[in-house]
All heavy atoms as a GROMACS GRO file, in nm:
protein
  611
    1ASP      N    1  11.070  10.700   6.454
    1ASP     CA    2  10.997  10.616   6.362
    1ASP      C    3  10.853  10.606   6.409
    1ASP      O    4  10.825  10.544   6.513
    1ASP     CB    5  11.063  10.480   6.354
    1ASP     CG    6  10.996  10.390   6.252
    1ASP    OD1    7  10.913  10.438   6.173
    1ASP    OD2    8  11.030  10.271   6.251
    2LEU      N    9  10.762  10.667   6.338
    2LEU     CA   10  10.622  10.668   6.377
    2LEU      C   11  10.555  10.533   6.361
    2LEU      O   12  10.451  10.507   6.420
    2LEU     CB   13  10.546  10.775   6.298
    2LEU     CG   14  10.593  10.919   6.320
    2LEU    CD1   15  10.516  11.013   6.229
    2LEU    CD2   16  10.576  10.958   6.465
    3ALA      N   17  10.614  10.445   6.282
    3ALA     CA   18  10.556  10.312   6.260
    3ALA      C   19  10.609  10.209   6.359
    3ALA      O   20  10.570  10.094   6.355
    3ALA     CB   21  10.585  10.267   6.118
    4ALA      N   22  10.698  10.250   6.449
    4ALA     CA   23  10.755  10.157   6.546
    4ALA      C   24  10.648  10.112   6.646
    4ALA      O   25  10.556  10.187   6.677
    4ALA     CB   26  10.870  10.224   6.621
    5PRO      N   27  10.660   9.988   6.696
    5PRO     CA   28  10.562   9.942   6.794
    5PRO      C   29  10.578  10.016   6.926
    5PRO      O   30  10.685  10.071   6.956
    5PRO     CB   31  10.595   9.794   6.810
    5PRO     CG   32  10.737   9.781   6.767
    5PRO     CD   33  10.759   9.888   6.664
    6ARG      N   34  10.471  10.018   7.004
    6ARG     CA   35  10.475  10.088   7.134
    6ARG      C   36  10.570  10.018   7.230
    6ARG      O   37  10.582   9.895   7.229
    6ARG     CB   38  10.335  10.089   7.193
    6ARG     CG   39  10.238  10.164   7.108
    6ARG     CD   40  10.100  10.154   7.163
    6ARG     NE   41  10.099  10.212   7.297
    6ARG     CZ   42   9.991  10.236   7.366
    6ARG    NH1   43   9.874  10.206   7.318
    6ARG    NH2   44   9.998  10.289   7.485
    7LEU      N   45  10.638  10.095   7.312
    7LEU     CA   46  10.730  10.038   7.410
    7LEU      C   47  10.657   9.995   7.537
    7LEU      O   48  10.695   9.898   7.600
    7LEU     CB   49  10.838  10.140   7.446
    7LEU     CG   50  10.936  10.175   7.334
    7LEU    CD1   51  11.031  10.283   7.383
    7LEU    CD2   52  11.012  10.053   7.289
    8TYR      N   53  10.554  10.070   7.576
    8TYR     CA   54  10.484  10.042   7.701
    8TYR      C   55  10.333  10.040   7.677
    8TYR      O   56  10.280  10.117   7.597
    8TYR     CB   57  10.517  10.148   7.806
    8TYR     CG   58  10.664  10.162   7.833
    8TYR    CD1   59  10.736  10.270   7.784
    8TYR    CD2   60  10.732  10.066   7.906
    8TYR    CE1   61  10.872  10.283   7.808
    8TYR    CE2   62  10.867  10.076   7.930
    8TYR     CZ   63  10.936  10.184   7.882
    8TYR     OH   64  11.069  10.196   7.906
    9SER      N   65  10.264   9.958   7.754
    9SER     CA   66  10.118   9.952   7.744
    9SER      C   67  10.056  10.068   7.822
    9SER      O   68  10.120  10.130   7.907
    9SER     CB   69  10.068   9.819   7.800
    9SER     OG   70  10.090   9.814   7.940
   10ASP      N   71   9.930  10.094   7.794
   10ASP     CA   72   9.858  10.199   7.866
   10ASP      C   73   9.850  10.167   8.015
   10ASP      O   74   9.858  10.256   8.099
   10ASP     CB   75   9.717  10.216   7.810
   10ASP     CG   76   9.717  10.280   7.672
   10ASP    OD1   77   9.819  10.342   7.635
   10ASP    OD2   78   9.615  10.268   7.602
   11THR      N   79   9.834  10.039   8.048
   11THR     CA   80   9.827   9.997   8.188
   11THR      C   81   9.956  10.029   8.260
   11THR      O   82   9.954  10.081   8.372
   11THR     CB   83   9.798   9.845   8.196
   11THR    OG1   84   9.677   9.817   8.127
   11THR    CG2   85   9.788   9.800   8.339
   12TYR      N   86  10.070  10.001   8.196
   12TYR     CA   87  10.199  10.031   8.258
   12TYR      C   88  10.215  10.181   8.281
   12TYR      O   89  10.258  10.223   8.389
   12TYR     CB   90  10.313   9.979   8.170
   12TYR     CG   91  10.449  10.015   8.224
   12TYR    CD1   92  10.506   9.942   8.326
   12TYR    CD2   93  10.518  10.126   8.177
   12TYR    CE1   94  10.630   9.976   8.379
   12TYR    CE2   95  10.641  10.162   8.228
   12TYR     CZ   96  10.696  10.086   8.329
   12TYR     OH   97  10.817  10.122   8.381
   13VAL      N   98  10.181  10.260   8.182
   13VAL     CA   99  10.196  10.405   8.192
   13VAL      C  100  10.106  10.460   8.303
   13VAL      O  101  10.147  10.544   8.383
   13VAL     CB  102  10.166  10.474   8.058
   13VAL    CG1  103  10.163  10.624   8.072
   13VAL    CG2  104  10.268  10.432   7.954
   14LEU      N  105   9.984  10.410   8.311
   14LEU     CA  106   9.891  10.454   8.415
   14LEU      C  107   9.942  10.417   8.554
   14LEU      O  108   9.938  10.498   8.647
   14LEU     CB  109   9.752  10.395   8.390
   14LEU     CG  110   9.641  10.438   8.482
   14LEU    CD1  111   9.626  10.590   8.485
   14LEU    CD2  112   9.511  10.372   8.440
   15GLN      N  113   9.990  10.294   8.570
   15GLN     CA  114  10.046  10.252   8.699
   15GLN      C  115  10.170  10.337   8.734
   15GLN      O  116  10.189  10.374   8.850
   15GLN     CB  117  10.085  10.104   8.696
   15GLN     CG  118   9.969  10.010   8.694
   15GLN     CD  119   9.901   9.996   8.829
   15GLN    OE1  120   9.943  10.052   8.930
   15GLN    NE2  121   9.794   9.919   8.831
   16PHE      N  122  10.252  10.368   8.635
   16PHE     CA  123  10.371  10.450   8.657
   16PHE      C  124  10.332  10.590   8.705
   16PHE      O  125  10.390  10.642   8.801
   16PHE     CB  126  10.453  10.458   8.528
   16PHE     CG  127  10.578  10.539   8.541
   16PHE    CD1  128  10.692  10.485   8.596
   16PHE    CD2  129  10.581  10.671   8.497
   16PHE    CE1  130  10.807  10.560   8.609
   16PHE    CE2  131  10.695  10.747   8.508
   16PHE     CZ  132  10.809  10.691   8.565
   17ILE      N  133  10.234  10.650   8.639
   17ILE     CA  134  10.188  10.784   8.678
   17ILE      C  135  10.134  10.780   8.821
   17ILE      O  136  10.162  10.871   8.901
   17ILE     CB  137  10.080  10.835   8.580
   17ILE    CG1  138  10.144  10.868   8.446
   17ILE    CG2  139  10.007  10.956   8.636
   17ILE    CD1  140  10.045  10.897   8.336
   18HIS      N  141  10.060  10.677   8.854
   18HIS     CA  142  10.003  10.665   8.990
   18HIS      C  143  10.115  10.653   9.095
   18HIS      O  144  10.112  10.723   9.196
   18HIS     CB  145   9.910  10.544   8.995
   18HIS     CG  146   9.839  10.530   9.125
   18HIS    ND1  147   9.742  10.618   9.165
   18HIS    CD2  148   9.850  10.439   9.224
   18HIS    CE1  149   9.697  10.581   9.284
   18HIS    NE2  150   9.762  10.473   9.321
   19GLN      N  151  10.212  10.567   9.069
   19GLN     CA  152  10.321  10.550   9.166
   19GLN      C  153  10.406  10.677   9.178
   19GLN      O  154  10.445  10.715   9.288
   19GLN     CB  155  10.410  10.432   9.125
   19GLN     CG  156  10.344  10.297   9.138
   19GLN     CD  157  10.304  10.265   9.280
   19GLN    OE1  158  10.377  10.295   9.375
   19GLN    NE2  159  10.188  10.205   9.297
   20MET      N  160  10.434  10.742   9.066
   20MET     CA  161  10.515  10.864   9.072
   20MET      C  162  10.441  10.977   9.142
   20MET      O  163  10.503  11.059   9.211
   20MET     CB  164  10.558  10.907   8.931
   20MET     CG  165  10.657  10.812   8.867
   20MET     SD  166  10.805  10.783   8.965
   20MET     CE  167  10.884  10.941   8.951
   21SER      N  168  10.310  10.983   9.127
   21SER     CA  169  10.234  11.086   9.198
   21SER      C  170  10.236  11.061   9.348
   21SER      O  171  10.242  11.156   9.427
   21SER     CB  172  10.091  11.096   9.145
   21SER     OG  173  10.018  10.978   9.171
   22LYS      N  174  10.235  10.935   9.390
   22LYS     CA  175  10.246  10.903   9.533
   22LYS      C  176  10.383  10.948   9.588
   22LYS      O  177  10.392  11.006   9.696
   22LYS     CB  178  10.226  10.754   9.556
   22LYS     CG  179  10.082  10.710   9.540
   22LYS     CD  180  10.065  10.561   9.533
   22LYS     CE  181  10.091  10.490   9.661
   22LYS     NZ  182  10.053  10.347   9.654
   23ILE      N  183  10.487  10.923   9.510
   23ILE     CA  184  10.621  10.966   9.550
   23ILE      C  185  10.628  11.118   9.553
   23ILE      O  186  10.686  11.177   9.645
   23ILE     CB  187  10.726  10.906   9.455
   23ILE    CG1  188  10.732  10.754   9.473
   23ILE    CG2  189  10.863  10.969   9.478
   23ILE    CD1  190  10.811  10.683   9.365
   24GLY      N  191  10.569  11.183   9.454
   24GLY     CA  192  10.568  11.329   9.450
   24GLY      C  193  10.497  11.390   9.569
   24GLY      O  194  10.543  11.490   9.625
   25LEU      N  195  10.384  11.330   9.610
   25LEU     CA  196  10.313  11.380   9.728
   25LEU      C  197  10.401  11.376   9.851
   25LEU      O  198  10.406  11.472   9.929
   25LEU     CB  199  10.186  11.299   9.751
   25LEU     CG  200  10.071  11.323   9.654
   25LEU    CD1  201   9.960  11.222   9.679
   25LEU    CD2  202  10.018  11.465   9.669
   26THR      N  203  10.472  11.267   9.868
   26THR     CA  204  10.561  11.253   9.984
   26THR      C  205  10.673  11.356   9.981
   26THR      O  206  10.701  11.424  10.081
   26THR     CB  207  10.622  11.111   9.987
   26THR    OG1  208  10.516  11.016   9.990
   26THR    CG2  209  10.711  11.092  10.108
   27ASN      N  210  10.736  11.370   9.865
   27ASN     CA  211  10.850  11.462   9.854
   27ASN      C  212  10.809  11.608   9.864
   27ASN      O  213  10.878  11.688   9.929
   27ASN     CB  214  10.927  11.436   9.724
   27ASN     CG  215  11.001  11.305   9.728
   27ASN    OD1  216  11.037  11.255   9.834
   27ASN    ND2  217  11.024  11.248   9.612
   28TYR      N  218  10.698  11.645   9.801
   28TYR     CA  219  10.654  11.784   9.809
   28TYR      C  220  10.609  11.819   9.951
   28TYR      O  221  10.632  11.931   9.997
   28TYR     CB  222  10.541  11.812   9.709
   28TYR     CG  223  10.590  11.824   9.567
   28TYR    CD1  224  10.524  11.760   9.464
   28TYR    CD2  225  10.701  11.903   9.536
   28TYR    CE1  226  10.568  11.772   9.333
   28TYR    CE2  227  10.746  11.914   9.406
   28TYR     CZ  228  10.679  11.848   9.304
   28TYR     OH  229  10.723  11.860   9.176
   29ALA      N  230  10.546  11.725  10.021
   29ALA     CA  231  10.506  11.752  10.159
   29ALA      C  232  10.629  11.773  10.248
   29ALA      O  233  10.631  11.863  10.333
   29ALA     CB  234  10.420  11.638  10.212
   30ALA      N  235  10.732  11.692  10.228
   30ALA     CA  236  10.855  11.708  10.306
   30ALA      C  237  10.922  11.841  10.273
   30ALA      O  238  10.972  11.911  10.363
   30ALA     CB  239  10.950  11.592  10.278
   31SER      N  240  10.924  11.877  10.147
   31SER     CA  241  10.986  12.003  10.106
   31SER      C  242  10.908  12.122  10.160
   31SER      O  243  10.967  12.221  10.204
   31SER     CB  244  10.993  12.012   9.954
   31SER     OG  245  11.075  11.909   9.904
   32LEU      N  246  10.776  12.113  10.158
   32LEU     CA  247  10.692  12.221  10.209
   32LEU      C  248  10.717  12.242  10.358
   32LEU      O  249  10.727  12.356  10.404
   32LEU     CB  250  10.545  12.189  10.184
   32LEU     CG  251  10.443  12.289  10.239
   32LEU    CD1  252  10.456  12.422  10.167
   32LEU    CD2  253  10.302  12.234  10.223
   33SER      N  254  10.730  12.133  10.431
   33SER     CA  255  10.748  12.147  10.576
   33SER      C  256  10.885  12.203  10.613
   33SER      O  257  10.902  12.254  10.724
   33SER     CB  258  10.727  12.012  10.645
   33SER     OG  259  10.830  11.921  10.609
   34SER      N  260  10.981  12.196  10.522
   34SER     CA  261  11.114  12.248  10.554
   34SER      C  262  11.142  12.383  10.488
   34SER      O  263  11.247  12.444  10.514
   34SER     CB  264  11.222  12.148  10.511
   34SER     OG  265  11.221  12.131  10.372
   35ALA      N  266  11.050  12.434  10.406
   35ALA     CA  267  11.070  12.562  10.340
   35ALA      C  268  11.046  12.677  10.437
   35ALA      O  269  10.954  12.672  10.518
   35ALA     CB  270  10.977  12.575  10.220
   36VAL      N  271  11.129  12.780  10.428
   36VAL     CA  272  11.117  12.896  10.516
   36VAL      C  273  11.068  13.018  10.439
   36VAL      O  274  10.979  13.088  10.487
   36VAL     CB  275  11.254  12.926  10.583
   36VAL    CG1  276  11.244  13.050  10.669
   36VAL    CG2  277  11.300  12.806  10.664
   37ARG      N  278  11.122  13.038  10.320
   37ARG     CA  279  11.082  13.154  10.240
   37ARG      C  280  10.938  13.139  10.192
   37ARG      O  281  10.894  13.030  10.155
   37ARG     CB  282  11.174  13.170  10.120
   37ARG     CG  283  11.310  13.219  10.157
   37ARG     CD  284  11.404  13.231  10.039
   37ARG     NE  285  11.341  13.266   9.913
   37ARG     CZ  286  11.404  13.259   9.797
   37ARG    NH1  287  11.529  13.217   9.791
   37ARG    NH2  288  11.342  13.292   9.686
   38GLU      N  289  10.866  13.252  10.192
   38GLU     CA  290  10.725  13.249  10.155
   38GLU      C  291  10.704  13.210  10.009
   38GLU      O  292  10.611  13.135   9.977
   38GLU     CB  293  10.660  13.384  10.183
   38GLU     CG  294  10.511  13.383  10.163
   38GLU     CD  295  10.446  13.513  10.205
   38GLU    OE1  296  10.506  13.591  10.280
   38GLU    OE2  297  10.331  13.534  10.160
   39ASP      N  298  10.790  13.259   9.919
   39ASP     CA  299  10.773  13.226   9.777
   39ASP      C  300  10.798  13.078   9.750
   39ASP      O  301  10.729  13.016   9.670
   39ASP     CB  302  10.862  13.314   9.690
   39ASP     CG  303  11.010  13.299   9.721
   39ASP    OD1  304  11.043  13.267   9.838
   39ASP    OD2  305  11.092  13.321   9.631
   40ILE      N  306  10.893  13.021   9.822
   40ILE     CA  307  10.922  12.878   9.807
   40ILE      C  308  10.807  12.796   9.865
   40ILE      O  309  10.765  12.695   9.807
   40ILE     CB  310  11.055  12.840   9.875
   40ILE    CG1  311  11.171  12.922   9.816
   40ILE    CG2  312  11.081  12.693   9.865
   40ILE    CD1  313  11.195  12.898   9.669
   41THR      N  314  10.752  12.841   9.977
   41THR     CA  315  10.638  12.773  10.039
   41THR      C  316  10.519  12.772   9.943
   41THR      O  317  10.452  12.670   9.926
   41THR     CB  318  10.599  12.841  10.172
   41THR    OG1  319  10.712  12.839  10.259
   41THR    CG2  320  10.482  12.772  10.237
   42GLU      N  321  10.494  12.886   9.879
   42GLU     CA  322  10.382  12.893   9.784
   42GLU      C  323  10.406  12.802   9.664
   42GLU      O  324  10.313  12.740   9.613
   42GLU     CB  325  10.361  13.038   9.737
   42GLU     CG  326  10.306  13.129   9.845
   42GLU     CD  327  10.173  13.081   9.900
   42GLU    OE1  328  10.086  13.037   9.822
   42GLU    OE2  329  10.156  13.086  10.023
   43HIS      N  330  10.531  12.794   9.620
   43HIS     CA  331  10.565  12.705   9.509
   43HIS      C  332  10.534  12.560   9.545
   43HIS      O  333  10.472  12.487   9.466
   43HIS     CB  334  10.712  12.721   9.471
   43HIS     CG  335  10.759  12.619   9.373
   43HIS    ND1  336  10.720  12.619   9.241
   43HIS    CD2  337  10.839  12.510   9.389
   43HIS    CE1  338  10.776  12.517   9.178
   43HIS    NE2  339  10.849  12.449   9.266
   44TYR      N  340  10.577  12.516   9.663
   44TYR     CA  341  10.553  12.377   9.704
   44TYR      C  342  10.404  12.350   9.728
   44TYR      O  343  10.356  12.240   9.702
   44TYR     CB  344  10.635  12.340   9.827
   44TYR     CG  345  10.781  12.317   9.795
   44TYR    CD1  346  10.880  12.380   9.866
   44TYR    CD2  347  10.818  12.233   9.691
   44TYR    CE1  348  11.014  12.360   9.836
   44TYR    CE2  349  10.951  12.212   9.660
   44TYR     CZ  350  11.048  12.275   9.732
   44TYR     OH  351  11.179  12.254   9.702
   45LYS      N  352  10.330  12.451   9.774
   45LYS     CA  353  10.185  12.435   9.788
   45LYS      C  354  10.121  12.410   9.653
   45LYS      O  355  10.035  12.323   9.639
   45LYS     CB  356  10.123  12.559   9.851
   45LYS     CG  357  10.136  12.570   9.999
   45LYS     CD  358  10.061  12.694  10.046
   45LYS     CE  359  10.083  12.725  10.190
   45LYS     NZ  360  10.013  12.850  10.230
   46ALA      N  361  10.162  12.488   9.552
   46ALA     CA  362  10.108  12.470   9.418
   46ALA      C  363  10.145  12.333   9.361
   46ALA      O  364  10.061  12.266   9.300
   46ALA     CB  365  10.158  12.581   9.326
   47CYS      N  366  10.269  12.292   9.383
   47CYS     CA  367  10.313  12.161   9.335
   47CYS      C  368  10.234  12.049   9.403
   47CYS      O  369  10.193  11.952   9.340
   47CYS     CB  370  10.463  12.141   9.361
   47CYS     SG  371  10.569  12.245   9.262
   48LEU      N  372  10.212  12.064   9.533
   48LEU     CA  373  10.138  11.964   9.609
   48LEU      C  374   9.994  11.955   9.560
   48LEU      O  375   9.939  11.846   9.542
   48LEU     CB  376  10.144  11.998   9.758
   48LEU     CG  377  10.107  11.891   9.858
   48LEU    CD1  378  10.188  11.765   9.837
   48LEU    CD2  379  10.129  11.943   9.998
   49THR      N  380   9.931  12.069   9.535
   49THR     CA  381   9.793  12.071   9.486
   49THR      C  382   9.783  12.004   9.349
   49THR      O  383   9.692  11.922   9.325
   49THR     CB  384   9.742  12.215   9.478
   49THR    OG1  385   9.751  12.275   9.608
   49THR    CG2  386   9.600  12.221   9.430
   50GLU      N  387   9.876  12.036   9.261
   50GLU     CA  388   9.874  11.976   9.127
   50GLU      C  389   9.899  11.826   9.133
   50GLU      O  390   9.836  11.748   9.061
   50GLU     CB  391   9.980  12.044   9.041
   50GLU     CG  392   9.974  12.006   8.896
   50GLU     CD  393  10.070  12.086   8.811
   50GLU    OE1  394  10.099  12.202   8.845
   50GLU    OE2  395  10.116  12.032   8.709
   51THR      N  396   9.989  11.784   9.220
   51THR     CA  397  10.019  11.642   9.233
   51THR      C  398   9.903  11.566   9.295
   51THR      O  399   9.876  11.452   9.258
   51THR     CB  400  10.148  11.622   9.316
   51THR    OG1  401  10.253  11.699   9.256
   51THR    CG2  402  10.190  11.477   9.319
   52MET      N  403   9.830  11.630   9.388
   52MET     CA  404   9.711  11.566   9.445
   52MET      C  405   9.607  11.544   9.336
   52MET      O  406   9.541  11.440   9.332
   52MET     CB  407   9.652  11.651   9.558
   52MET     CG  408   9.727  11.639   9.688
   52MET     SD  409   9.644  11.712   9.830
   52MET     CE  410   9.625  11.881   9.782
   53SER      N  411   9.593  11.640   9.249
   53SER     CA  412   9.498  11.627   9.138
   53SER      C  413   9.539  11.512   9.045
   53SER      O  414   9.454  11.432   9.004
   53SER     CB  415   9.492  11.758   9.061
   53SER     OG  416   9.411  11.745   8.948
   54LEU      N  417   9.667  11.504   9.013
   54LEU     CA  418   9.718  11.395   8.929
   54LEU      C  419   9.696  11.260   8.996
   54LEU      O  420   9.654  11.163   8.931
   54LEU     CB  421   9.866  11.417   8.899
   54LEU     CG  422   9.933  11.310   8.813
   54LEU    CD1  423   9.872  11.305   8.674
   54LEU    CD2  424  10.082  11.336   8.806
   55TYR      N  425   9.721  11.252   9.127
   55TYR     CA  426   9.701  11.128   9.201
   55TYR      C  427   9.554  11.085   9.195
   55TYR      O  428   9.524  10.968   9.169
   55TYR     CB  429   9.745  11.146   9.346
   55TYR     CG  430   9.709  11.028   9.432
   55TYR    CD1  431   9.785  10.911   9.428
   55TYR    CD2  432   9.599  11.030   9.515
   55TYR    CE1  433   9.750  10.802   9.505
   55TYR    CE2  434   9.564  10.922   9.592
   55TYR     CZ  435   9.640  10.808   9.587
   55TYR     OH  436   9.605  10.698   9.663
   56GLU      N  437   9.464  11.178   9.219
   56GLU     CA  438   9.321  11.145   9.218
   56GLU      C  439   9.275  11.102   9.079
   56GLU      O  440   9.198  11.006   9.066
   56GLU     CB  441   9.240  11.264   9.267
   56GLU     CG  442   9.255  11.289   9.415
   56GLU     CD  443   9.182  11.414   9.462
   56GLU    OE1  444   9.127  11.488   9.377
   56GLU    OE2  445   9.181  11.437   9.583
   57MET      N  446   9.322  11.170   8.975
   57MET     CA  447   9.284  11.131   8.839
   57MET      C  448   9.336  10.991   8.805
   57MET      O  449   9.263  10.910   8.747
   57MET     CB  450   9.338  11.231   8.737
   57MET     CG  451   9.262  11.361   8.734
   57MET     SD  452   9.308  11.468   8.594
   57MET     CE  453   9.480  11.500   8.626
   58SER      N  454   9.459  10.962   8.843
   58SER     CA  455   9.514  10.830   8.813
   58SER      C  456   9.443  10.722   8.894
   58SER      O  457   9.414  10.614   8.841
   58SER     CB  458   9.665  10.826   8.838
   58SER     OG  459   9.696  10.843   8.974
   59LYS      N  460   9.412  10.750   9.020
   59LYS     CA  461   9.340  10.652   9.102
   59LYS      C  462   9.200  10.626   9.047
   59LYS      O  463   9.158  10.511   9.036
   59LYS     CB  464   9.331  10.700   9.247
   59LYS     CG  465   9.262  10.601   9.339
   59LYS     CD  466   9.248  10.654   9.479
   59LYS     CE  467   9.144  10.764   9.476
   59LYS     NZ  468   9.102  10.813   9.604
   60ASP      N  469   9.130  10.732   9.010
   60ASP     CA  470   8.996  10.716   8.954
   60ASP      C  471   8.998  10.637   8.824
   60ASP      O  472   8.913  10.551   8.801
   60ASP     CB  473   8.931  10.853   8.932
   60ASP     CG  474   8.900  10.925   9.061
   60ASP    OD1  475   8.898  10.860   9.168
   60ASP    OD2  476   8.879  11.048   9.057
   61THR      N  477   9.097  10.663   8.741
   61THR     CA  478   9.108  10.589   8.615
   61THR      C  479   9.140  10.443   8.640
   61THR      O  480   9.083  10.354   8.575
   61THR     CB  481   9.215  10.653   8.524
   61THR    OG1  482   9.186  10.791   8.507
   61THR    CG2  483   9.222  10.584   8.389
   62LEU      N  484   9.230  10.416   8.735
   62LEU     CA  485   9.260  10.278   8.769
   62LEU      C  486   9.136  10.206   8.823
   62LEU      O  487   9.112  10.089   8.790
   62LEU     CB  488   9.373  10.272   8.873
   62LEU     CG  489   9.514  10.301   8.822
   62LEU    CD1  490   9.610  10.322   8.937
   62LEU    CD2  491   9.562  10.187   8.733
   63LEU      N  492   9.058  10.275   8.905
   63LEU     CA  493   8.936  10.214   8.958
   63LEU      C  494   8.836  10.186   8.847
   63LEU      O  495   8.773  10.079   8.844
   63LEU     CB  496   8.872  10.306   9.063
   63LEU     CG  497   8.940  10.309   9.199
   63LEU    CD1  498   8.883  10.422   9.284
   63LEU    CD2  499   8.923  10.176   9.271
   64GLU      N  500   8.819  10.279   8.754
   64GLU     CA  501   8.727  10.260   8.642
   64GLU      C  502   8.766  10.140   8.556
   64GLU      O  503   8.680  10.068   8.507
   64GLU     CB  504   8.723  10.385   8.554
   64GLU     CG  505   8.650  10.502   8.614
   64GLU     CD  506   8.664  10.627   8.528
   64GLU    OE1  507   8.711  10.616   8.412
   64GLU    OE2  508   8.628  10.735   8.577
   65LYS      N  509   8.896  10.122   8.537
   65LYS     CA  510   8.944  10.014   8.452
   65LYS      C  511   8.957   9.882   8.528
   65LYS      O  512   8.992   9.780   8.469
   65LYS     CB  513   9.079  10.051   8.393
   65LYS     CG  514   9.079  10.181   8.317
   65LYS     CD  515   9.120  10.158   8.176
   65LYS     CE  516   9.114  10.289   8.101
   65LYS     NZ  517   9.024  10.281   7.990
   66GLY      N  518   8.935   9.883   8.661
   66GLY     CA  519   8.947   9.762   8.740
   66GLY      C  520   9.091   9.720   8.765
   66GLY      O  521   9.119   9.603   8.789
   67LEU      N  522   9.183   9.816   8.761
   67LEU     CA  523   9.326   9.787   8.777
   67LEU      C  524   9.381   9.827   8.913
   67LEU      O  525   9.496   9.797   8.944
   67LEU     CB  526   9.406   9.859   8.668
   67LEU     CG  527   9.372   9.821   8.525
   67LEU    CD1  528   9.441   9.915   8.427
   67LEU    CD2  529   9.408   9.677   8.498
   68TYR      N  530   9.301   9.897   8.993
   68TYR     CA  531   9.349   9.944   9.123
   68TYR      C  532   9.348   9.829   9.222
   68TYR      O  533   9.248   9.759   9.238
   68TYR     CB  534   9.258  10.057   9.174
   68TYR     CG  535   9.312  10.129   9.295
   68TYR    CD1  536   9.408  10.228   9.280
   68TYR    CD2  537   9.268  10.099   9.423
   68TYR    CE1  538   9.458  10.296   9.390
   68TYR    CE2  539   9.317  10.166   9.533
   68TYR     CZ  540   9.412  10.264   9.515
   68TYR     OH  541   9.462  10.330   9.624
   69ILE      N  542   9.458   9.806   9.287
   69ILE     CA  543   9.469   9.698   9.384
   69ILE      C  544   9.432   9.753   9.520
   69ILE      O  545   9.503   9.836   9.577
   69ILE     CB  546   9.611   9.638   9.386
   69ILE    CG1  547   9.646   9.584   9.248
   69ILE    CG2  548   9.622   9.531   9.492
   69ILE    CD1  549   9.789   9.541   9.232
   70ARG      N  550   9.319   9.708   9.570
   70ARG     CA  551   9.270   9.756   9.700
   70ARG      C  552   9.330   9.673   9.812
   70ARG      O  553   9.372   9.559   9.794
   70ARG     CB  554   9.118   9.745   9.706
   70ARG     CG  555   9.048   9.833   9.606
   70ARG     CD  556   8.898   9.810   9.616
   70ARG     NE  557   8.828   9.891   9.516
   70ARG     CZ  558   8.752   9.994   9.548
   70ARG    NH1  559   8.735  10.028   9.672
   70ARG    NH2  560   8.692  10.062   9.453
   71SER      N  561   9.329   9.732   9.931
   71SER     CA  562   9.375   9.661  10.050
   71SER      C  563   9.275   9.550  10.082
   71SER      O  564   9.155   9.563  10.054
   71SER     CB  565   9.383   9.756  10.169
   71SER     OG  566   9.473   9.860  10.142
   72PRO      N  567   9.322   9.442  10.140
   72PRO     CA  568   9.229   9.334  10.177
   72PRO      C  569   9.125   9.383  10.278
   72PRO      O  570   9.155   9.466  10.362
   72PRO     CB  571   9.318   9.228  10.240
   72PRO     CG  572   9.456   9.262  10.199
   72PRO     CD  573   9.459   9.408  10.172
   73TYR      N  574   9.004   9.331  10.265
   73TYR     CA  575   8.896   9.370  10.355
   73TYR      C  576   8.844   9.245  10.425
   73TYR      O  577   8.813   9.146  10.360
   73TYR     CB  578   8.783   9.435  10.275
   73TYR     CG  579   8.661   9.464  10.359
   73TYR    CD1  580   8.659   9.570  10.450
   73TYR    CD2  581   8.549   9.384  10.351
   73TYR    CE1  582   8.549   9.596  10.527
   73TYR    CE2  583   8.438   9.408  10.428
   73TYR     CZ  584   8.438   9.514  10.516
   73TYR     OH  585   8.329   9.539  10.594
   74PHE      N  586   8.840   9.253  10.556
   74PHE     CA  587   8.788   9.142  10.636
   74PHE      C  588   8.664   9.189  10.709
   74PHE      O  589   8.670   9.286  10.787
   74PHE     CB  590   8.893   9.096  10.740
   74PHE     CG  591   9.017   9.042  10.677
   74PHE    CD1  592   9.135   9.115  10.678
   74PHE    CD2  593   9.017   8.918  10.615
   74PHE    CE1  594   9.250   9.066  10.620
   74PHE    CE2  595   9.133   8.868  10.556
   74PHE     CZ  596   9.248   8.942  10.559
   75PRO      N  597   8.551   9.125  10.687
   75PRO     CA  598   8.430   9.166  10.758
   75PRO      C  599   8.442   9.135  10.907
   75PRO      O  600   8.510   9.040  10.946
   75PRO     CB  601   8.319   9.085  10.692
   75PRO     CG  602   8.388   8.971  10.624
   75PRO     CD  603   8.527   9.016  10.596
   76ASN      N  604   8.377   9.215  10.988
   76ASN     CA  605   8.381   9.194  11.135
   76ASN      C  606   8.305   9.070  11.174
   76ASN      O  607   8.208   9.031  11.123
   76ASN     CB  608   8.322   9.315  11.206
   76ASN     CG  609   8.410   9.437  11.188
   76ASN    OD1  610   8.528   9.425  11.164
   76ASN    ND2  611   8.350   9.554  11.198
   0.00000   0.00000   0.00000
């Protein structure tokens, strides 16, 4: 139904993409470190590169929108 209301807000979707890209980075790095075959290693390298790009895009968008939660900062 094209007239149905949206299920999720843009903010939720953006936060979801950001969190899933963080999980993907962890999992692809672990898979890359345990891969032995060269073709599988190249596959995980490509996946890791693409996921890093997705992570950076989602982080930059969150920062632009003022939605990124930064770590607390204490001046010296």
